[in-house]
ZAMARGU-4260 file (C-alpha; in steps of 0.2 Angstrom, whole numbers, plus 5000, padded with zeros to 4 digits):
<rodrens>
0) 4984/5085/4957 | 4987/5089/4939 | 5005/5082/4941 | 4999/5066/4947 | 4985/5065/4936
5) 4997/5064/4919 | 5009/5054/4929 | 4995/5040/4926 | 4995/5043/4908 | 5013/5042/4907
10) 5011/5026/4917 | 4997/5018/4908 | 5009/5019/4892 | 5025/5011/4900 | 5014/4998/4908
15) 5006/4996/4890 | 4989/4987/4885 | 4983/4969/4889 | 4983/4959/4872 | 4965/4957/4867
20) 4959/4941/4869 | 4944/4931/4859 | 4934/4930/4876 | 4924/4947/4879 | 4929/4957/4895
25) 4917/4955/4908 | 4916/4963/4926 | 4903/4964/4939 | 4900/4981/4949 | 4898/4976/4967
30) 4895/4990/4981 | 4901/4991/5001 | 4895/4999/5016 | 4877/4997/5012 | 4866/5010/5017
35) 4879/5022/5018 | 4897/5027/5017 | 4907/5041/5021 | 4905/5060/5023 | 4890/5069/5014
40) 4892/5086/5003 | 4881/5101/5011 | 4863/5099/5008 | 4864/5079/5003 | 4852/5067/5013
45) 4859/5053/5015 | 4845/5042/5006 | 4851/5052/4991 | 4867/5044/4988 | 4858/5027/4984
50) 4843/5033/4976 | 4857/5041/4963 | 4867/5024/4961 | 4850/5014/4958 | 4843/5028/4945
55) 4859/5024/4935 | 4860/5006/4935 | 4843/5008/4928 | 4847/5019/4917 | 4862/5011/4912
60) 4853/4994/4909 | 4865/4985/4922 | 4862/4968/4928 | 4857/4964/4946 | 4872/4972/4957
65) 4877/4967/4975 | 4875/4978/4989 | 4885/4974/5005 | 4879/4977/5021 | 4884/4983/5038
70) 4871/4981/5051 | 4876/4993/5066 | 4871/5008/5052 | 4852/5004/5054 | 4855/5001/5073
75) 4862/5020/5075 | 4850/5024/5061 | 4835/5015/5062 | 4827/5027/5045 | 4841/5018/5035
80) 4833/5000/5033 | 4823/5010/5020 | 4840/5013/5011 | 4840/4995/5012 | 4822/4993/5005
85) 4825/5004/4992 | 4839/4994/4984 | 4832/4977/4987 | 4815/4986/4979 | 4824/4990/4964
90) 4829/4973/4960 | 4845/4973/4966 | 4853/4959/4978 | 4859/4961/4998 | 4874/4951/5005
95) 4884/4952/5021 | 4898/4964/5027 | 4896/4960/5045 | 4887/4970/5056 | 4901/4981/5065
100) 4913/4981/5050 | 4928/4975/5059 | 4944/4969/5052 | 4948/4949/5054 | 4967/4956/5058
105) 4961/4966/5074 | 4949/4952/5082 | 4948/4934/5086 | 4937/4921/5074 | 4926/4918/5087
110) 4922/4939/5088 | 4922/4939/5070 | 4910/4924/5066 | 4899/4930/5079 | 4898/4947/5070
115) 4893/4940/5053 | 4879/4929/5063 | 4872/4947/5070 | 4870/4954/5054 | 4859/4941/5047
120) 4845/4946/5057 | 4844/4964/5047 | 4845/4953/5029 | 4831/4941/5035 | 4821/4956/5038
125) 4824/4967/5022 | 4825/4952/5011 | 4820/4935/5018 | 4818/4925/5002 | 4833/4932/4993
130) 4851/4924/4992 | 4861/4936/5002 | 4874/4920/5006 | 4888/4931/4999 | 4900/4938/5009
135) 4913/4952/5007 | 4928/4953/5021 | 4929/4972/5027 | 4945/4979/5020 | 4947/4963/5010
140) 4957/4956/5028 | 4954/4938/5025 | 4964/4935/5043 | 4983/4938/5047 | 4984/4921/5053
145) 4981/4905/5044 | 4971/4897/5059 | 4959/4914/5059 | 4957/4913/5039 | 4953/4894/5040
150) 4942/4896/5055 | 4930/4908/5047 | 4928/4901/5030 | 4923/4884/5038 | 4911/4893/5048
155) 4905/4900/5032 | 4904/4887/5021 | 4896/4876/5035 | 4881/4890/5035 | 4879/4890/5016
160) 4891/4908/5014 | 4900/4910/4997 | 4913/4923/4997 | 4912/4937/4987 | 4930/4939/4982
165) 4938/4955/4972 | 4947/4955/4958 | 4948/4972/4952 | 4949/4990/4967 | 4955/5005/4965
170) 4953/5010/4980 | 4936/5021/4975 | 4933/5027/4992 | 4948/5040/4993 | 4938/5054/4984
175) 4923/5053/4997 | 4931/5063/5010 | 4940/5077/4999 | 4924/5077/4987 | 4914/5083/5005
180) 4926/5095/5007 | 4927/5104/4991 | 4908/5103/4991 | 4907/5112/5005 | 4919/5124/4999
185) 4909/5126/4982 | 4928/5125/4973 | 4923/5117/4956 | 4939/5118/4947 | 4945/5106/4963
190) 4929/5095/4960 | 4933/5093/4941 | 4951/5088/4946 | 4944/5075/4958 | 4933/5070/4943
195) 4949/5068/4933 | 4958/5059/4944 | 4945/5047/4949 | 4943/5041/4929 | 4962/5040/4928
200) 4966/5030/4944 | 4951/5019/4938 | 4957/5015/4922 | 4976/5012/4927 | 4970/5000/4938
205) 4960/4993/4922 | 4977/4989/4916 | 4986/4985/4932 | 4974/4969/4936 | 4972/4963/4918
210) 4991/4963/4918 | 4991/4952/4934 | 4978/4941/4926 | 4989/4938/4909 | 5004/4933/4922
215) 4992/4922/4933 | 4982/4913/4922 | 4986/4919/4906 | 4971/4927/4900 | 4957/4939/4906
220) 4943/4931/4920 | 4927/4940/4924 | 4932/4954/4936 | 4924/4959/4950 | 4925/4978/4954
225) 4926/4984/4973 | 4915/5000/4973 | 4906/5010/4989 | 4890/5018/4991 | 4899/5036/4993
230) 4892/5051/4987 | 4908/5055/4974 | 4904/5036/4968 | 4886/5042/4966 | 4892/5056/4954
235) 4906/5046/4945 | 4894/5032/4941 | 4889/5035/4926 | 4906/5040/4920 | 4914/5024/4927
240) 4903/5013/4918 | 4905/5022/4901 | 4924/5021/4905 | 4923/5002/4906 | 4913/5002/4892
245) 4926/5011/4882 | 4938/4997/4885 | 4928/4983/4879 | 4919/4977/4894 | 4902/4971/4897
250) 4893/4967/4913 | 4889/4951/4922 | 4883/4949/4939 | 4893/4945/4955 | 4887/4924/4954
255) 4891/4925/4935 | 4907/4932/4936 | 4913/4921/4952 | 4908/4905/4942 | 4924/4906/4934
260) 4937/4892/4939 | 4948/4907/4945 | 4937/4910/4958 | 4939/4893/4965 | 4956/4894/4970
265) 4960/4897/4989 | 4977/4905/4991 | 4976/4899/5011 | 4987/4910/5018 | 4987/4922/5032
270) 4991/4938/5026 | 4991/4956/5036 | 4980/4968/5027 | 4971/4957/5017 | 4971/4961/4996
275) 4962/4956/4983 | 4960/4937/4976 | 4974/4940/4962 | 4985/4948/4975 | 4985/4933/4987
280) 4986/4923/4972 | 5001/4931/4966 | 5008/4930/4984 | 5008/4911/4985 | 5012/4908/4966
285) 5029/4919/4967 | 5021/4931/4956 | 5026/4948/4957 | 5012/4962/4960 | 5017/4981/4954
290) 5018/4991/4968 | 5007/5005/4961 | 5003/5022/4970 | 4986/5027/4975 | 4984/5047/4976
295) 4979/5045/4995 | 4992/5060/4999 | 4987/5072/4986 | 4968/5069/4990 | 4970/5071/5008
300) 4978/5090/5005 | 4963/5094/4992 | 4952/5108/4998 | 4959/5111/5015
</rodrens>
């Protein structure tokens, strides 16, 4: 892990910083997989994760942060509806992430649409008057065929949904499994290494997505960051917010970010495996997207 961390630092130097813009850098944080994601370290109860995230958002004076809900969690663990209520009662908005978290690459458009519709009952129950008609595709898979993509989008727009696109991602979820194992072994040096690589990877991909925005638009856009409600995410959130502040970012809401014209562009392609808005836009515009490695193999070896 140590060698990978220093490799990221070198790569950051090689890619170079994006030139400063006159407009302020902005980012909207968003969280997927409410009410629960990933394994827990020993002794931690599921509600503690979201409670920690909410406490950090309040302490850091963050604007309202969308959390995207999968209803199957509440079906399987009914008490977890209280986690959703805690999110709502803290003033944070909710959106839909489907009921069962399927990949649109793996199911029919009809089945996928039915799963979105199924999720509405829980959203209405927790937030009857809220603007929960923001939708985030599981795995960022927007359809492996153009027909699927267009059919699902037509249904979403006909039912007043807006697509919560992602424009910055560092696959934060990769650290949660390793953290659970290392916490179980009380391996503090390993946990410190996880903390270091998490922030290094986030920092690296800030540069990657800013660089891609320069290629696509000639300037920065307000970014939408994808995070998950995992135990390690909760632990790292204060330092992640500090990192973005150090890099010059201010924080905005999801609707504020996606009011930018960049988010009105529909790549309109079927693309297996999905991706961020910029990745799909780069694909159709013939712009090279760097094939940057994630530390998944190193993380998988941690604390085995």
